[in-house]
C-alpha positions in Angstrom: 80.1 113.2 189.4 78.0 110.8 187.3 74.9 112.0 185.5 71.8 111.7 187.6 68.3 111.8 186.0 64.9 112.3 187.5 61.6 112.1 185.6 58.8 114.6 186.2 55.4 113.3 185.2 52.5 115.7 185.0 49.1 115.6 183.2 50.5 117.9 180.6 54.1 116.7 180.0 56.7 114.2 181.1 60.3 115.4 181.1 63.7 114.6 182.5 65.8 116.6 185.0 69.5 115.9 184.2 71.9 116.7 187.0 75.7 116.5 186.7 78.9 118.2 185.6 80.0 119.0 182.1 76.5 118.8 180.5 77.3 121.0 177.4 77.6 117.9 175.1 74.2 116.6 176.2 72.6 120.0 175.5 74.4 120.1 172.1 72.8 116.7 171.3 69.4 118.3 171.9 70.3 121.3 169.7 71.5 118.9 166.9 68.3 116.8 167.2 66.2 120.0 166.7 68.2 120.9 163.6 67.9 117.4 162.2 64.1 117.8 162.5 64.3 121.3 160.9 62.9 122.9 164.0 64.2 126.5 164.6 65.7 127.2 168.0 67.0 130.2 170.0 68.6 131.0 173.3 67.6 133.6 175.9 70.5 134.1 178.4 71.2 136.2 181.4 73.9 138.8 180.5 76.1 137.9 183.4 76.0 134.2 182.4 76.8 135.1 178.8 79.9 136.9 180.1 81.1 134.3 182.7 80.1 131.1 180.9 81.1 131.9 177.3 82.9 128.5 176.7 79.9 126.6 178.1 77.5 128.6 175.9 79.6 128.0 172.8 79.9 124.3 173.5 76.2 123.8 174.2 74.6 126.1 171.6 77.2 126.8 168.9 75.7 129.5 166.7 72.1 129.5 167.8 70.8 133.0 167.9 70.9 134.5 171.4 69.2 137.3 173.3 70.9 138.6 176.4 68.7 140.0 179.1 69.9 142.2 182.0 70.6 140.4 185.2 68.4 141.0 188.2 64.7 140.8 189.2 64.0 144.0 187.3 64.0 142.0 184.1 60.8 140.2 185.1 58.7 142.9 183.5 56.5 143.6 180.4 59.2 145.4 178.5 61.6 142.5 178.7 58.7 140.1 177.9 58.0 142.1 174.8 61.7 142.1 173.9 61.8 138.3 174.2 58.8 137.9 172.0 60.1 140.3 169.4 63.4 138.4 169.4 61.5 135.1 168.7 59.6 136.7 165.9 62.7 138.2 164.3 64.4 134.7 164.4 61.3 133.3 162.7 60.7 130.8 165.4 57.5 128.9 164.4 55.2 126.6 166.3 57.7 123.7 165.8 60.5 125.8 167.4 62.1 125.7 170.8 63.6 128.1 173.2 66.5 127.5 175.7 66.4 129.6 178.9 69.9 129.9 180.3 70.3 131.6 183.7 68.7 131.9 187.1 65.1 132.0 188.2 64.6 135.4 186.5 65.7 134.2 183.1 63.7 130.9 183.5 60.5 132.7 184.6 60.7 135.3 181.9 61.8 133.1 179.0 59.4 130.4 180.1 56.5 132.9 180.0 57.6 134.1 176.6 57.6 130.5 175.4 54.1 130.0 176.8 52.8 133.2 175.2 54.6 133.3 171.8 52.4 131.7 169.1 50.3 130.6 172.1 53.0 128.2 173.2 56.3 126.8 172.0 58.6 124.2 173.5 61.3 125.4 175.9 64.2 123.9 177.8 65.5 125.1 181.2 69.3 125.4 181.7 69.5 126.7 185.2 72.8 128.3 186.2 72.1 129.3 189.8 71.5 127.1 192.8 68.1 128.6 193.4 66.9 127.9 189.9 68.4 124.3 189.9 66.6 123.3 193.1 63.4 125.2 192.6 62.3 127.5 189.8 63.4 125.5 186.8 61.2 122.5 187.9 57.4 122.6 187.8 56.4 124.9 184.9 55.6 128.1 186.8 56.6 131.1 184.6 55.8 134.8 184.9 56.7 138.4 185.5 56.2 140.9 188.3 53.9 143.9 188.7 54.5 146.8 191.0 51.6 145.4 193.0 53.3 142.1 193.6 55.6 139.3 192.5 54.7 136.8 189.8 51.1 138.2 189.4 51.2 137.7 185.6 52.3 134.3 184.2 51.3 130.9 183.0 51.9 127.2 183.7 54.2 125.9 181.0 56.2 122.8 181.6 59.7 122.6 180.0 60.8 119.7 177.7 63.8 119.1 179.9 66.0 120.6 182.6 69.8 120.5 182.3 71.3 121.3 185.7 75.1 121.5 185.2 76.5 122.2 188.7 79.9 123.2 187.2 78.2 126.5 186.1 77.8 127.4 189.8 81.5 127.9 190.1 81.2 131.4 188.6 78.2 132.3 190.7 78.8 135.1 193.2 78.8 133.9 196.8 75.7 136.0 197.6 73.7 134.3 194.8 74.8 130.9 196.0 73.7 131.7 199.5 70.3 133.0 198.2 69.8 129.5 196.6 70.4 127.9 200.0 67.1 129.4 201.2 65.2 127.2 198.8 67.3 124.2 199.8 66.6 124.7 203.5 62.9 125.3 202.6 62.6 121.9 201.0 64.0 120.2 204.0 61.7 122.1 206.3 58.5 121.3 204.3 59.1 117.7 203.2 62.4 116.1 204.4 63.6 116.3 207.9 66.6 114.1 206.9 67.7 116.7 204.4 67.4 119.5 207.0 69.5 117.5 209.5 72.0 116.6 206.7 72.5 120.3 206.1 72.9 121.0 209.8 75.5 118.2 210.1 77.8 119.4 207.3 81.2 120.3 208.7 81.7 122.8 205.9 78.8 124.8 204.5 77.6 123.7 201.0 79.5 125.4 198.2 79.9 125.0 194.4 82.8 122.6 194.9 81.4 120.7 197.9 81.4 116.9 197.2 77.7 116.6 198.4 76.4 119.4 196.2 75.1 117.2 193.3 73.3 114.8 195.7 71.7 117.7 197.6 70.5 119.3 194.3 69.0 115.9 193.3 67.3 115.6 196.7 65.7 119.0 196.2 64.6 118.3 192.7 63.0 115.0 193.8 61.0 116.9 196.5 59.9 119.6 194.0 59.0 117.0 191.3 57.0 114.9 193.7 54.9 117.9 194.9 54.4 119.1 191.3 53.3 115.7 190.1 50.6 115.5 192.8 49.3 119.1 192.3 50.6 120.6 189.1 48.5 123.7 189.1 48.2 124.3 192.8 44.5 123.5 193.0 44.5 121.2 196.0 42.1 122.5 198.7 44.9 122.1 201.3 48.5 121.1 201.2 49.7 120.2 197.7 51.8 122.5 195.7 51.0 125.4 198.0 53.4 123.9 200.5 56.2 125.0 198.3 55.3 128.6 199.3 56.7 128.1 202.8 58.1 131.5 203.7 57.1 133.0 200.4 53.9 134.9 201.5 56.2 136.9 203.8 59.2 136.9 201.4 57.3 138.2 198.4 55.9 141.1 200.4 59.5 142.1 201.4 60.5 142.0 197.7 57.6 144.1 196.6 57.8 146.7 199.4 61.6 147.1 199.5 61.7 147.3 195.7 62.6 144.4 193.4 66.4 143.8 193.6 67.0 145.3 197.0 66.8 141.7 198.4 67.7 138.7 196.3 64.7 136.4 196.2 66.4 133.9 198.5 67.4 136.6 201.0 63.7 137.6 201.3 62.7 134.0 201.6 65.3 133.5 204.4 63.5 136.1 206.5 60.2 134.6 205.3 61.2 131.2 206.7 62.1 132.7 210.1 58.6 134.3 210.1 56.9 131.0 209.1 58.8 129.2 211.9 57.7 131.9 214.4 54.1 131.6 213.1 54.3 127.8 213.7 55.6 128.4 217.2 52.8 130.8 217.9 50.3 128.1 216.7 51.9 125.6 219.1 53.3 123.2 216.4 57.0 124.2 216.7 59.2 124.6 219.7 61.4 127.6 220.4 64.4 125.2 219.9 63.0 124.4 216.4 62.8 128.0 215.6 66.4 128.6 216.8 67.7 125.7 214.7 66.0 127.1 211.6 67.3 130.6 212.3 70.8 129.3 212.8 70.9 127.3 209.6 69.7 130.2 207.6 72.3 132.5 209.2 75.1 130.0 208.4 74.7 130.9 204.8 74.9 134.7 205.4 71.2 135.1 204.8 69.3 137.8 206.7 67.0 136.7 209.5 65.5 140.2 210.0 65.0 143.2 207.8 68.1 145.1 206.9 66.3 148.4 207.3 62.7 149.1 208.6 59.9 148.6 206.1 56.4 150.0 206.5 54.1 147.5 208.3 51.0 148.8 206.5 52.8 148.4 203.1 53.8 144.8 204.0 50.3 143.9 205.0 48.9 145.5 201.9 51.3 143.6 199.7 50.3 140.3 201.4 46.7 141.1 200.6 47.5 141.3 196.9 49.4 137.9 197.0 48.3 135.4 194.4 47.7 132.9 197.2 44.7 134.9 198.4 41.5 132.8 198.1 38.0 134.3 198.6 39.6 137.2 200.4 41.6 135.0 202.8 45.3 134.6 202.7 46.7 131.1 202.8 49.9 130.6 204.9 52.2 127.7 205.1 53.2 126.7 208.6 55.3 123.8 210.0 53.6 121.0 211.8 57.2 120.0 212.6 60.6 120.2 210.9 60.1 118.1 207.8 56.3 118.5 207.5 54.4 121.5 206.5 50.7 122.4 206.3 48.5 125.1 204.9 46.6 127.3 207.3 43.9 130.0 206.8 43.0 131.1 210.3 45.8 133.5 211.0 44.8 136.8 212.5 46.1 140.2 211.2 47.2 140.9 214.8 49.5 137.9 214.8 50.9 138.8 211.4 51.6 142.3 212.5 53.3 141.1 215.6 55.6 138.8 213.6 56.5 141.6 211.2 57.4 143.9 214.1 59.8 141.2 215.4 61.9 141.4 212.3 62.0 145.1 212.1 58.8 146.4 210.4 57.6 149.8 211.7 54.3 151.7 211.6 
């Protein structure tokens, strides 16, 4: 697979997304350039990636100081944020320095937030090693950690200097993690690209780390995400805009918070959230039952749940949604589908309808 490059252009920064196989030499060039400029650098890496991708890390970063963080959503917390900042201080990273975030969405969000906060902001590079982070979280500059009250409630917008998406690193990714990433791939097709959704439906073999179309589909997703971010970097549009990327997330974040972070992988919770968003769209009259079934079938093809594995409290789910960061002036903003391939933000959703939808997937009083 040849190297593919996309450019993200925001008001605060322009940076490339590099997609391909065997990108360690390109990352090493960046590391060497920093050294030539006498700029200190360090790496924050997911512990599982450090174990499974040792040759890649050695080739890309040589002897740069590294901090390993525990795998899993539980690392998006204040104690790990403190550990990251202490590490940067110990390594004497100054304002000219740079940080490389190597891992999935958890690592990118946590390390990115540390980069945003340390010395009030240092440069950082995203090196995503999960499908979910390649197609979604590594692009766009959203960083943050979770609270018990909800997901991503503390954070900052901090754009990376570059994103290096080496799809070879996905070959050591557990199948469950790869499937979780497919929820975001499907989401992008649903909200902005009907052709992508239909392309996924038409695959004779499900997408996998060795699938010949993987690189092209990663690129298509990054292009969608970059386009939305460029138009509405900080999610301030009154309607539509970057908020559309939250399709399924209002529901999914509530599942993660109520079930306990880590019980559902982010993509697994979003799979259920996409089904609920599709049903919401059907109830509003913009999507047919056939459309809902197509969405449910494609999500299920990747072993993603389409209903709760065990009952969760309806009241707790509703309460978690009320604390979501997408609440504006006391009203919760949902993303619905006008059709497959086109999404819209909606505010006029009754509590009664939301409760009905939750019960359909297994929530209980």
